[in-house]
C-alpha positions, 0 to 999 in steps of 0.5 A: 523923908526921914522921921527923926522922932515923935514928940510925946511931951513938951520936953521932947520938942527941944531934944527933937530940935537939937537932933534935927540941928545935929542931923543938918550939920552931919548932912552938910559935912557928909551928904552920904548921911542922907543915904544911910538915913534913907536906908534906916527909914526903909528898914523902919517902915518894913518893921512897922508894917510887919514885913520881915526885913530879915527873912530866915535864910534856912530852907522851909521844911513845911512842904 
C-alpha cells in the first residue's frame, strides 16, 4: 500500500483528498504509476528504517 501523506492539521484533509483523487486518475490512465509508487514506497521504507538505500560503492578500507 502506498502512503501518500499524513494528516497533521484539519486543512491537510482536503489536500490529502485532492492528492488521492489525482493519484486515482493517474492510475486509471496509466497503470504503470502504481509500479513507480510501489518503488517509492519501498525506498521510503528503507529510509524510515535507517537502512542505507544507496550503499557507498567505494571499497571499505577499514579492514
